[in-house]
ROMILO-429887 format. One record per residue (C-alpha): residue number from 1; residue in three letters; x, y, z. Coordinates in steps of 0.2 Angstrom, whole numbers, plus 5000, padded with zeros to 4 digits. Example, Ala and Ser with C-alpha at 12.3 -4.5 7.8 and 13.67 -1.06 7.14 Angstrom:
R resi resn   xx   yy   zz
R    1  Ala 5062 4978 5039
R    2  Ser 5068 4995 5036
% end
This chain:
R resi resn   xx   yy   zz
R    1  Met 5000 5000 5000
R    2  Ala 5007 5017 4995
R    3  Ala 5011 5029 5008
R    4  Glu 5000 5044 5010
R    5  Pro 5009 5059 5001
R    6  Lys 5015 5073 5013
R    7  Tyr 5012 5091 5009
R    8  Pro 5019 5104 5021
R    9  Leu 5006 5116 5015
R   10  Leu 4993 5106 5024
R   11  Asp 5001 5103 5040
R   12  Pro 4994 5110 5056
R   13  Trp 5001 5127 5060
R   14  Thr 5015 5126 5073
R   15  Gly 5024 5139 5084
R   16  Pro 5018 5153 5095
R   17  Tyr 5001 5161 5096
R   18  Gly 4992 5144 5093
R   19  Gly 5002 5141 5077
R   20  Val 5006 5152 5062
R   21  Pro 5007 5149 5044
R   22  Asp 5025 5145 5039
R   23  Phe 5027 5153 5022
R   24  Arg 5045 5146 5021
R   25  Lys 5037 5129 5017
R   26  Val 5027 5135 5003
R   27  Lys 5031 5130 4986
R   28  Ala 5021 5136 4971
R   29  Ser 5023 5119 4963
R   30  Glu 5014 5110 4977
R   31  Phe 4998 5120 4978
R   32  Ser 4989 5110 4965
R   33  Pro 4994 5092 4971
R   34  Ala 4992 5098 4989
R   35  Leu 4975 5106 4988
R   36  Lys 4968 5091 4977
R   37  His 4974 5079 4991
R   38  Ala 4966 5090 5004
R   39  Ile 4950 5089 4994
R   40  Ala 4951 5070 4994
R   41  Leu 4954 5070 5013
R   42  Asn 4939 5081 5015
R   43  Arg 4928 5070 5004
R   44  Ala 4932 5055 5014
R   45  Glu 4927 5065 5030
R   46  Ile 4910 5070 5022
R   47  Glu 4907 5052 5016
R   48  Lys 4910 5046 5034
R   49  Ile 4896 5058 5041
R   50  Ala 4884 5055 5026
R   51  Gly 4886 5036 5028
R   52  Asn 4884 5036 5047
R   53  Lys 4871 5022 5052
R   54  Ala 4866 5031 5068
R   55  Pro 4851 5043 5068
R   56  Pro 4856 5061 5064
R   57  Thr 4860 5072 5078
R   58  Phe 4868 5089 5080
R   59  Glu 4884 5082 5086
R   60  Asn 4886 5068 5073
R   61  Thr 4880 5078 5058
R   62  Val 4881 5097 5059
R   63  Ala 4895 5098 5072
R   64  Ala 4905 5084 5064
R   65  Leu 4903 5094 5047
R   66  Glu 4910 5109 5056
R   67  Asp 4925 5100 5061
R   68  Thr 4929 5094 5043
R   69  Gly 4941 5101 5030
R   70  Arg 4955 5107 5042
R   71  Pro 4969 5103 5030
R   72  Leu 4960 5110 5015
R   73  Gly 4956 5126 5025
R   74  Arg 4974 5129 5030
R   75  Gly 4980 5126 5012
R   76  Ala 4966 5137 5004
R   77  Ser 4970 5151 5016
R   78  Ile 4988 5151 5010
R   79  Phe 4983 5149 4992
R   80  Asn 4971 5164 4994
R   81  Ile 4985 5175 5001
R   82  Tyr 4996 5171 4986
R   83  Thr 4983 5174 4973
R   84  Ser 4979 5191 4981
R   85  Thr 4996 5197 4985
R   86  Met 5009 5186 4975
R   87  Asn 5000 5182 4959
R   88  Asp 5014 5180 4947
R   89  Asp 5012 5171 4930
R   90  Val 5015 5154 4939
R   91  Met 5001 5157 4952
R   92  Lys 4989 5164 4938
R   93  Glu 4990 5147 4929
R   94  Ile 4988 5137 4945
R   95  Glu 4973 5148 4950
R   96  Lys 4965 5144 4933
R   97  Glu 4967 5126 4936
R   98  Leu 4961 5125 4954
R   99  Ala 4946 5137 4954
R  100  Pro 4934 5126 4944
R  101  Ile 4941 5111 4954
R  102  Tyr 4937 5119 4971
R  103  Thr 4920 5125 4964
R  104  Ala 4916 5107 4959
R  105  Phe 4920 5100 4976
R  106  Gly 4909 5113 4984
R  107  Asp 4894 5108 4973
R  108  Glu 4898 5089 4977
R  109  Val 4897 5092 4995
R  110  Val 4880 5102 4994
R  111  Gln 4873 5089 4982
R  112  Asn 4877 5074 4993
R  113  Glu 4859 5068 4996
R  114  Lys 4863 5057 5011
R  115  Leu 4872 5072 5020
R  116  Phe 4858 5084 5016
R  117  Ala 4845 5072 5022
R  118  Arg 4854 5071 5039
R  119  Ile 4856 5090 5040
R  120  Lys 4837 5092 5036
R  121  Ala 4833 5079 5049
R  122  Val 4843 5090 5062
R  123  Tyr 4835 5106 5056
R  124  Asp 4817 5099 5057
R  125  Lys 4820 5095 5075
R  126  Arg 4831 5110 5080
R  127  Glu 4817 5119 5090
R  128  Thr 4813 5104 5101
R  129  Ser 4831 5098 5103
R  130  Asn 4841 5103 5118
R  131  Leu 4852 5114 5109
R  132  Thr 4860 5131 5114
R  133  Pro 4855 5146 5104
R  134  Glu 4872 5146 5095
R  135  Gln 4870 5128 5090
R  136  Lys 4852 5132 5083
R  137  Arg 4859 5146 5073
R  138  Leu 4873 5135 5066
R  139  Val 4860 5122 5061
R  140  Trp 4849 5136 5052
R  141  Val 4864 5143 5044
R  142  Thr 4871 5126 5038
R  143  Tyr 4854 5120 5031
R  144  Arg 4850 5137 5023
R  145  His 4867 5136 5014
R  146  Phe 4864 5119 5007
R  147  Val 4846 5124 5001
R  148  Arg 4852 5140 4993
R  149  Glu 4866 5131 4984
R  150  Gly 4854 5118 4976
R  151  Ala 4854 5103 4988
R  152  Ala 4835 5101 4986
R  153  Leu 4835 5101 4967
R  154  Asp 4831 5086 4956
R  155  Pro 4846 5076 4948
R  156  Ala 4845 5086 4932
R  157  Gly 4844 5102 4941
R  158  Lys 4859 5098 4951
R  159  Lys 4869 5092 4936
R  160  Arg 4866 5108 4927
R  161  Leu 4869 5119 4942
R  162  Ala 4886 5111 4944
R  163  Glu 4890 5115 4926
R  164  Val 4885 5133 4927
R  165  Asn 4895 5135 4943
R  166  Gln 4910 5127 4934
R  167  Glu 4909 5140 4920
R  168  Leu 4907 5154 4932
R  169  Ala 4922 5149 4942
R  170  Lys 4933 5150 4926
R  171  Leu 4925 5166 4920
R  172  Tyr 4928 5175 4937
R  173  Thr 4946 5170 4937
R  174  Gln 4948 5176 4919
R  175  Phe 4939 5193 4924
R  176  Ser 4950 5196 4939
R  177  Gln 4966 5191 4930
R  178  Asn 4962 5203 4916
R  179  Glu 4960 5217 4928
R  180  Leu 4976 5213 4936
R  181  Leu 4985 5212 4920
R  182  Asp 4978 5229 4914
R  183  Glu 4984 5237 4930
R  184  Glu 5001 5229 4930
R  185  Gly 5005 5230 4911
R  186  Val 4999 5248 4908
R  187  Trp 5006 5264 4915
R  188  Leu 5008 5282 4911
R  189  Thr 5026 5288 4908
R  190  Ala 5029 5307 4910
R  191  Glu 5043 5319 4907
R  192  Lys 5050 5332 4920
R  193  Thr 5040 5346 4911
R  194  Asp 5024 5336 4914
R  195  Leu 5025 5338 4933
R  196  Asp 5018 5355 4936
R  197  Gly 5007 5356 4951
R  198  Leu 5012 5338 4958
R  199  Pro 5018 5338 4976
R  200  Asp 5035 5332 4980
R  201  Trp 5029 5315 4988
R  202  Leu 5020 5310 4972
R  203  Val 5035 5315 4961
R  204  Ala 5046 5305 4972
R  205  Gly 5035 5290 4970
R  206  Ala 5034 5292 4951
R  207  Ala 5053 5293 4950
R  208  Glu 5055 5277 4961
R  209  Ala 5043 5268 4950
R  210  Ala 5052 5274 4934
R  211  Lys 5068 5267 4941
R  212  Glu 5060 5250 4944
R  213  Lys 5055 5250 4926
R  214  Lys 5073 5255 4920
R  215  Leu 5066 5272 4914
R  216  Glu 5079 5283 4922
R  217  Gly 5075 5302 4920
R  218  Lys 5057 5298 4917
R  219  Tyr 5042 5297 4929
R  220  Val 5030 5283 4930
R  221  Phe 5012 5283 4936
R  222  Ala 5005 5266 4939
R  223  Asn 4988 5261 4933
R  224  Thr 4981 5261 4951
R  225  Arg 4970 5272 4961
R  226  Ser 4983 5277 4973
R  227  Ala 4994 5284 4959
R  228  Ile 4980 5291 4947
R  229  Glu 4969 5300 4959
R  230  Pro 4982 5311 4967
R  231  Leu 4988 5315 4949
R  232  Leu 4970 5320 4944
R  233  Thr 4969 5331 4960
R  234  Tyr 4985 5341 4958
R  235  Ser 4991 5341 4940
R  236  Thr 4989 5358 4931
R  237  Lys 4992 5349 4915
R  238  Arg 4975 5346 4908
R  239  Asp 4981 5335 4894
R  240  Leu 4990 5324 4907
R  241  Arg 4975 5323 4918
R  242  Glu 4964 5317 4903
R  243  Lys 4977 5304 4898
R  244  Ala 4979 5297 4915
R  245  Phe 4960 5297 4917
R  246  Arg 4957 5288 4901
R  247  Met 4970 5275 4905
R  248  Trp 4963 5272 4922
R  249  Thr 4944 5271 4918
R  250  Ser 4947 5261 4902
R  251  Arg 4954 5246 4910
R  252  Cys 4948 5230 4902
R  253  Asp 4939 5240 4889
R  254  Asn 4951 5241 4875
R  255  Asn 4945 5227 4863
R  256  Asp 4961 5218 4866
R  257  Ala 4966 5201 4875
R  258  His 4962 5209 4892
R  259  Asp 4945 5215 4887
R  260  Asn 4931 5209 4899
R  261  Lys 4915 5215 4890
R  262  Ala 4912 5198 4882
R  263  Ile 4915 5189 4899
R  264  Ile 4902 5200 4907
R  265  Thr 4889 5194 4894
R  266  Lys 4893 5176 4898
R  267  Ile 4893 5179 4917
R  268  Cys 4876 5188 4917
R  269  Ala 4868 5174 4906
R  270  Leu 4874 5160 4918
R  271  Arg 4869 5169 4934
R  272  Ala 4852 5172 4927
R  273  Glu 4851 5153 4923
R  274  Lys 4858 5149 4940
R  275  Ala 4844 5160 4949
R  276  Lys 4830 5151 4939
R  277  Leu 4837 5134 4943
R  278  Leu 4836 5139 4962
R  279  Gly 4819 5145 4960
R  280  Tyr 4822 5164 4960
R  281  Pro 4816 5177 4947
R  282  Thr 4833 5184 4945
R  283  Phe 4851 5183 4952
R  284  Ala 4847 5199 4962
R  285  His 4833 5190 4970
R  286  Trp 4843 5176 4975
R  287  Ile 4857 5187 4982
R  288  Cys 4846 5199 4992
R  289  Asp 4836 5184 5000
R  290  Tyr 4851 5181 5011
R  291  Gln 4854 5200 5016
R  292  Met 4847 5212 5028
R  293  Ala 4838 5220 5013
R  294  Lys 4829 5204 5009
R  295  Thr 4823 5210 4992
R  296  Pro 4831 5219 4977
R  297  Glu 4816 5231 4978
R  298  Ala 4821 5237 4995
R  299  Ala 4839 5239 4990
R  300  Met 4834 5249 4975
R  301  Asp 4822 5260 4985
R  302  Leu 4836 5265 4996
R  303  Leu 4848 5268 4982
R  304  Met 4836 5279 4973
R  305  Lys 4831 5289 4989
R  306  Val 4849 5294 4990
R  307  Trp 4853 5296 4971
R  308  Lys 4841 5311 4968
R  309  Pro 4848 5323 4981
R  310  Ala 4866 5317 4977
R  311  Val 4864 5321 4959
R  312  Ala 4856 5338 4964
R  313  Arg 4872 5341 4974
R  314  Val 4883 5337 4960
R  315  His 4875 5350 4949
R  316  Glu 4879 5363 4963
R  317  Glu 4897 5357 4964
R  318  Val 4900 5358 4946
R  319  Ala 4893 5375 4945
R  320  Asp 4905 5380 4959
R  321  Met 4919 5373 4949
R  322  Gln 4914 5380 4933
R  323  Lys 4914 5398 4941
R  324  Val 4932 5395 4946
R  325  Ala 4938 5389 4929
R  326  Asp 4929 5403 4921
R  327  Ala 4937 5416 4933
R  328  Glu 4954 5409 4929
R  329  Gly 4951 5410 4910
R  330  Ala 4952 5392 4907
R  331  Lys 4940 5392 4893
R  332  Ile 4934 5374 4897
R  333  Lys 4918 5365 4902
R  334  Ile 4921 5354 4917
R  335  Ala 4925 5336 4912
R  336  Pro 4928 5320 4922
R  337  Trp 4947 5323 4922
R  338  Asp 4944 5340 4929
R  339  Tyr 4933 5336 4944
R  340  Arg 4946 5332 4957
R  341  Phe 4957 5346 4952
R  342  Tyr 4944 5360 4952
R  343  Ala 4935 5352 4968
R  344  Glu 4952 5356 4977
R  345  Lys 4951 5374 4971
R  346  Val 4933 5376 4977
R  347  Arg 4938 5367 4994
R  348  Lys 4952 5380 4996
R  349  Ala 4941 5394 4992
R  350  Lys 4926 5389 5003
R  351  Tyr 4936 5382 5018
R  352  Asp 4953 5388 5015
R  353  Leu 4958 5369 5015
R  354  Asp 4967 5359 5002
R  355  Glu 4974 5341 5002
R  356  Ser 4992 5347 5001
R  357  Val 4990 5356 5017
R  358  Met 4983 5340 5026
R  359  Lys 4995 5328 5019
R  360  Pro 5011 5333 5028
R  361  Tyr 5002 5328 5044
R  362  Leu 4996 5311 5038
R  363  Gln 5011 5299 5039
R  364  Leu 5007 5281 5035
R  365  Asp 5015 5274 5051
R  366  Lys 5007 5287 5062
R  367  Ile 4990 5284 5056
R  368  Arg 4993 5265 5059
R  369  Glu 4998 5270 5077
R  370  Gly 4982 5280 5078
R  371  Met 4972 5265 5073
R  372  Phe 4980 5255 5087
R  373  Trp 4977 5269 5100
R  374  Ala 4959 5270 5096
R  375  Ala 4957 5251 5096
R  376  Gly 4964 5252 5113
R  377  Lys 4952 5264 5120
R  378  Val 4937 5257 5111
R  379  His 4940 5238 5112
R  380  Gly 4954 5237 5126
R  381  Leu 4967 5230 5113
R  382  Glu 4985 5232 5113
R  383  Phe 4997 5230 5099
R  384  Thr 5015 5225 5100
R  385  Glu 5026 5221 5085
R  386  Thr 5033 5204 5085
R  387  His 5048 5198 5075
R  388  Gly 5055 5182 5068
R  389  Leu 5039 5174 5062
R  390  Pro 5038 5169 5043
R  391  Thr 5029 5181 5031
R  392  Val 5024 5180 5013
R  393  Gln 5035 5194 5009
R  394  Lys 5048 5204 5018
R  395  Asp 5038 5220 5019
R  396  Val 5024 5212 5029
R  397  Arg 5024 5216 5048
R  398  Ile 5016 5206 5062
R  399  Phe 5008 5213 5078
R  400  Asp 5003 5203 5093
R  401  Val 4986 5209 5099
R  402  Thr 4982 5207 5118
R  403  Arg 4969 5212 5130
R  404  Gly 4973 5213 5148
R  405  Gly 4989 5204 5145
R  406  Gln 4981 5190 5136
R  407  His 4984 5185 5118
R  408  Val 4969 5189 5107
R  409  Ala 4975 5189 5089
R  410  Leu 4989 5192 5077
R  411  Trp 4987 5206 5064
R  412  Tyr 4998 5206 5048
R  413  Phe 5001 5222 5039
R  414  Asp 5005 5222 5020
R  415  Pro 5006 5240 5015
R  416  Tyr 5015 5242 4999
R  417  Ala 5011 5239 4980
R  418  Arg 5020 5226 4970
R  419  Ala 5018 5216 4955
R  420  Gly 5006 5202 4957
R  421  Lys 4996 5211 4971
R  422  Gly 4978 5216 4969
R  423  Ser 4975 5234 4969
R  424  Gly 4966 5244 4982
R  425  Ala 4965 5239 5001
R  426  Trp 4956 5225 5009
R  427  Met 4956 5214 5025
R  428  Asn 4960 5195 5024
R  429  Glu 4957 5182 5038
R  430  Tyr 4971 5169 5039
R  431  Arg 4962 5160 5053
R  432  Thr 4945 5162 5061
R  433  Gln 4942 5163 5079
R  434  Glu 4933 5148 5087
R  435  Arg 4931 5138 5104
R  436  Phe 4924 5122 5096
R  437  Lys 4936 5109 5101
R  438  Thr 4949 5120 5108
R  439  Pro 4951 5139 5109
R  440  Ile 4959 5146 5093
R  441  Thr 4963 5164 5091
R  442  Pro 4961 5173 5074
R  443  Ile 4974 5179 5062
R  444  Val 4969 5193 5051
R  445  Ser 4978 5205 5039
R  446  Asn 4976 5222 5031
R  447  Asn 4983 5225 5014
R  448  Cys 4986 5241 5005
R  449  Asn 4995 5248 4990
R  450  Phe 5005 5262 4995
R  451  Val 5021 5267 4985
R  452  Pro 5037 5269 4996
R  453  Ala 5043 5287 4996
R  454  Gly 5061 5282 4994
R  455  Asp 5077 5287 5004
R  456  Gly 5069 5281 5020
R  457  Lys 5056 5296 5020
R  458  Pro 5039 5293 5028
R  459  Ile 5025 5289 5017
R  460  Leu 5012 5303 5016
R  461  Ile 4994 5298 5013
R  462  Ser 4978 5307 5009
R  463  Trp 4964 5310 5020
R  464  Asp 4954 5297 5010
R  465  Asp 4968 5285 5012
R  466  Ala 4968 5287 5030
R  467  Thr 4950 5285 5031
R  468  Thr 4952 5269 5020
R  469  Met 4965 5262 5033
R  470  Phe 4953 5265 5047
R  471  His 4939 5256 5037
R  472  Glu 4949 5241 5033
R  473  Phe 4955 5240 5051
R  474  Gly 4937 5240 5056
R  475  His 4935 5223 5046
R  476  Ala 4951 5217 5055
R  477  Leu 4944 5222 5072
R  478  His 4928 5213 5068
R  479  Gly 4939 5197 5066
R  480  Met 4950 5200 5081
R  481  Asn 4935 5203 5093
R  482  Ser 4925 5188 5087
R  483  Asn 4920 5177 5102
R  484  Val 4910 5162 5096
R  485  Thr 4911 5143 5097
R  486  Tyr 4909 5138 5079
R  487  Pro 4921 5145 5066
R  488  Ser 4907 5146 5052
R  489  Leu 4899 5159 5063
R  490  Gly 4914 5168 5068
R  491  Gly 4922 5185 5064
R  492  Thr 4916 5193 5048
R  493  Ser 4905 5178 5042
R  494  Val 4889 5189 5043
R  495  Val 4878 5194 5029
R  496  Arg 4886 5206 5016
R  497  Asp 4876 5222 5020
R  498  Phe 4880 5220 5039
R  499  Val 4899 5215 5036
R  500  Glu 4902 5233 5031
R  501  Phe 4894 5241 5047
R  502  Pro 4909 5239 5059
R  503  Ser 4921 5244 5046
R  504  Gln 4912 5260 5041
R  505  Leu 4909 5264 5059
R  506  Asn 4927 5263 5063
R  507  Glu 4931 5277 5051
R  508  His 4922 5289 5063
R  509  Trp 4937 5287 5075
R  510  Leu 4949 5295 5063
R  511  Pro 4943 5313 5064
R  512  Thr 4941 5313 5083
R  513  His 4952 5326 5092
R  514  Glu 4959 5312 5103
R  515  Val 4967 5303 5087
R  516  Leu 4972 5319 5077
R  517  Ser 4980 5328 5091
R  518  Arg 4991 5313 5095
R  519  Phe 4995 5305 5078
R  520  Ala 4992 5318 5064
R  521  Val 5009 5326 5067
R  522  His 5019 5335 5054
R  523  Tyr 5032 5323 5046
R  524  Glu 5046 5337 5048
R  525  Thr 5042 5346 5064
R  526  Gly 5033 5333 5073
R  527  Lys 5020 5346 5078
R  528  Pro 5002 5340 5079
R  529  Met 4989 5346 5066
R  530  Pro 4984 5364 5071
R  531  Glu 4967 5365 5079
R  532  Glu 4961 5377 5065
R  533  Leu 4965 5364 5052
R  534  Val 4956 5351 5061
R  535  Ala 4941 5363 5062
R  536  Lys 4942 5366 5044
R  537  Ile 4942 5347 5040
R  538  Lys 4927 5345 5051
R  539  Lys 4918 5360 5044
R  540  Ser 4921 5353 5026
R  541  Lys 4914 5336 5030
R  542  Thr 4900 5337 5018
R  543  Phe 4910 5345 5005
R  544  Asn 4910 5335 4988
R  545  Gln 4898 5323 4995
R  546  Gly 4888 5324 4978
R  547  Phe 4903 5318 4969
R  548  Ala 4908 5304 4982
R  549  Thr 4890 5298 4983
R  550  Val 4886 5298 4965
R  551  Glu 4903 5290 4960
R  552  Tyr 4898 5275 4972
R  553  Leu 4879 5275 4969
R  554  Ala 4880 5274 4950
R  555  Pro 4889 5257 4950
R  556  Ala 4878 5251 4964
R  557  Ile 4863 5255 4954
R  558  Leu 4870 5247 4938
R  559  Asp 4874 5231 4948
R  560  Met 4856 5229 4953
R  561  Lys 4849 5234 4936
R  562  Ile 4861 5222 4927
R  563  His 4856 5207 4938
R  564  Leu 4838 5211 4938
R  565  Ala 4838 5210 4919
R  566  Gly 4837 5191 4921
R  567  Ala 4839 5182 4904
R  568  Thr 4840 5197 4894
R  569  Pro 4856 5196 4884
R  570  Ile 4869 5209 4890
R  571  Asp 4880 5220 4879
R  572  Ala 4891 5228 4893
R  573  Ala 4895 5244 4883
R  574  Ala 4877 5247 4878
R  575  Phe 4870 5242 4894
R  576  Glu 4881 5254 4904
R  577  Lys 4878 5269 4892
R  578  Thr 4859 5266 4892
R  579  Ala 4857 5263 4911
R  580  Leu 4867 5278 4915
R  581  Ala 4857 5289 4904
R  582  Glu 4841 5282 4912
R  583  Ile 4846 5287 4929
R  584  Gly 4853 5304 4924
R  585  Met 4871 5301 4927
R  586  Pro 4880 5318 4927
R  587  Ser 4892 5319 4912
R  588  Glu 4906 5326 4923
R  589  Ile 4908 5310 4933
R  590  Val 4912 5292 4929
R  591  Met 4907 5278 4940
R  592  Arg 4920 5272 4953
R  593  His 4920 5255 4945
R  594  Arg 4915 5254 4927
R  595  Leu 4908 5237 4922
R  596  Pro 4923 5230 4912
R  597  His 4934 5232 4928
R  598  Phe 4920 5230 4941
R  599  Gly 4929 5216 4951
R  600  His 4918 5217 4966
R  601  Ile 4904 5210 4956
R  602  Phe 4912 5200 4941
R  603  Gly 4927 5194 4949
R  604  Gly 4917 5182 4960
R  605  Glu 4900 5183 4969
R  606  Gly 4905 5192 4985
R  607  Tyr 4897 5208 4981
R  608  Ala 4887 5203 4965
R  609  Ala 4870 5211 4966
R  610  Gly 4876 5217 4982
R  611  Tyr 4887 5232 4979
R  612  Phe 4873 5242 4988
R  613  Asn 4879 5234 5004
R  614  Tyr 4890 5249 5007
R  615  Ile 4876 5262 5007
R  616  Trp 4864 5250 5017
R  617  Ala 4878 5248 5030
R  618  Asp 4880 5267 5029
R  619  Val 4862 5269 5035
R  620  Leu 4867 5259 5050
R  621  Val 4883 5268 5053
R  622  Ala 4876 5286 5052
R  623  Asp 4862 5280 5065
R  624  Ala 4875 5272 5076
R  625  Ala 4887 5287 5075
R  626  Glu 4873 5298 5082
R  627  Ala 4871 5286 5096
R  628  Phe 4890 5289 5100
R  629  Glu 4889 5308 5098
R  630  Glu 4874 5308 5110
R  631  Ala 4883 5298 5123
R  632  Pro 4892 5308 5138
R  633  Gly 4909 5301 5132
R  634  Gly 4906 5303 5114
R  635  Tyr 4915 5290 5103
R  636  Tyr 4925 5285 5118
R  637  Asp 4910 5282 5129
R  638  Val 4913 5267 5140
R  639  Ala 4895 5261 5140
R  640  Met 4893 5263 5121
R  641  Cys 4910 5255 5117
R  642  Lys 4904 5240 5128
R  643  Lys 4888 5239 5119
R  644  Leu 4897 5239 5102
R  645  His 4908 5225 5108
R  646  Asp 4894 5214 5116
R  647  Asp 4880 5217 5103
R  648  Ile 4889 5219 5087
R  649  Ile 4908 5215 5085
R  650  Ser 4910 5200 5095
R  651  Val 4894 5190 5090
R  652  Gly 4898 5186 5072
R  653  Asn 4884 5177 5064
R  654  Thr 4877 5169 5080
R  655  Val 4863 5182 5079
R  656  Glu 4852 5189 5065
R  657  Ala 4860 5205 5059
R  658  Ala 4844 5215 5061
R  659  Asp 4841 5208 5079
R  660  Ala 4859 5212 5083
R  661  Tyr 4858 5230 5078
R  662  Arg 4841 5232 5086
R  663  Lys 4848 5226 5103
R  664  Phe 4863 5239 5101
R  665  Arg 4852 5254 5096
R  666  Gly 4836 5250 5104
R  667  Arg 4827 5252 5088
R  668  Asp 4829 5250 5069
R  669  Ala 4839 5262 5059
R  670  Thr 4831 5275 5047
R  671  Val 4839 5284 5032
R  672  Asp 4837 5301 5040
R  673  Ala 4853 5300 5049
R  674  Leu 4862 5296 5033
R  675  Met 4855 5311 5024
R  676  Arg 4860 5322 5039
R  677  Asp 4877 5315 5039
R  678  Arg 4879 5319 5020
R  679  Gly 4871 5336 5021
R  680  Phe 4856 5331 5010
R  681  Pro 4838 5335 5013
R  682  Ala 4828 5322 5022
R  683  Pro 4818 5311 5010
R  684  Ala 4800 5315 5008
R  685  Lys 4788 5305 5019
R  686  Ala 4777 5292 5010
% end
């Protein structure tokens, strides 16, 4: 009998802190055979549960299922870290191979009739069984997942659903890889004469990027948000702004090998078929059924309530900018590549405030320290950097997170852009907290794409970047504070329109006096941001909210519309143009994510027909923020912070999201607080 193959990738994590991933053992060549072997191990575990002759109980079925797939979970966690942050050509090929295999195994588990029959038997008796509330919740979540994914379909339906999921898995991978290739393989090269208006830190980053590409004496701006948005804000060269804007917004829309429009057509058709197979009118209905929103109509109602006042505000903002351009004799009509540039001029005129004045006080490392300090005050957490643990890349830093001297979590920070790393910023969970068989602490990471300033200088970031850091750290805090028994219910494993609530709420600690006075310090003098500058920032809170809201809402609305179209064939270019015209999209703004590079909804199903989640969560956030503002201690009120921990951030998916919020706030949220927060008029009462 042949010995079972050994793959270090699948080994239990060893070392301190309950074990950590050992990236030194990772070999790209082993991902494929190791994960296939892990699937085989998991398959055997599933078969053992499904074939159990004893009557189905919570322990021998649902709890047993919860404890399966440990080697696969470890291997997949490391694989996901590589595909999101180290996705070179070798990894791209492995990802293409494994994505459909992984999807097929998921379908195989869900479609296991004996297993589903046992789960259903436990589900049917859950209310009369001697189960804890969390165990009942796990039964409900498990059963619901199986039904939603087609466990109750007839054999023909199951077969076709598996085929559809296979095709979708391949298309999602292709879409995402095209997006990455267009960001890595395209850049803007500028001459010294093109740099008028650009701040020193941006020029230094562009010079450093040029050196990496062996373009000495030139300046390179990567096709990423962190490089292009500052250029659009500061460059006085309108032709350079237009060139940068068109490069950035046309990703995967150039009728070349990386064009995603045809992929969108295929994805939409397959999703429509999938929804029909599962008994839903459209894919949007299938998605919303397991959200706080419940229906696409409810989601669209919220989007359109905010859309109209946001568009009205955009027209006011454009008028203000046009006045400035006219007064300067620019002889232009404000175009999308002018918006950020002239918005800064208006901000300076209205509030005597511009980004270049704020930026010297916003150092990357100091903002990170500010996040830690606020987390200490709000959640009782302390962060201490630890050295000597293996990391996926040398720039990654690791912090031991403790509360009252007891280890709570590990936080990995991966701050810099590099080839093979996805753009933007995100949180990743290496390991989820649980107390199932033994207490297991979480390991979470935050990932950003900042460009090192070079020569050891501090990295200066924008106010928006600082806000994003607090946002993503909010997701990390959600994972770190988890306090549940079963891993499937832990951390951020909540419905999508609730998962953004803790993260968006965490943004509110950045502008507090307590954080800014300590950590917004000038990179040369070390002096804190002047109180008058802080006052200007707060006074300008609702400035440019028309732009920010419309830029986000437009793709959220199109996401719903494209998935409500059902089986209607989708031509991405025509659909985008027509749908934007229908809702009255201002010509001076482009969507934050145009369809050909809208990875949130076409790179997988995480936010598909669910990009509205951010605004849904914002309703909760604005309402919750007012609760903190009304409390005696404001955002650091001890009682409110305890309620946030006990009712929201520690309970994972052990409680229905709406019930959790209701317990925290004492009532449901309304849209009124959101409108006040953005400076929009309150919606008319029905």
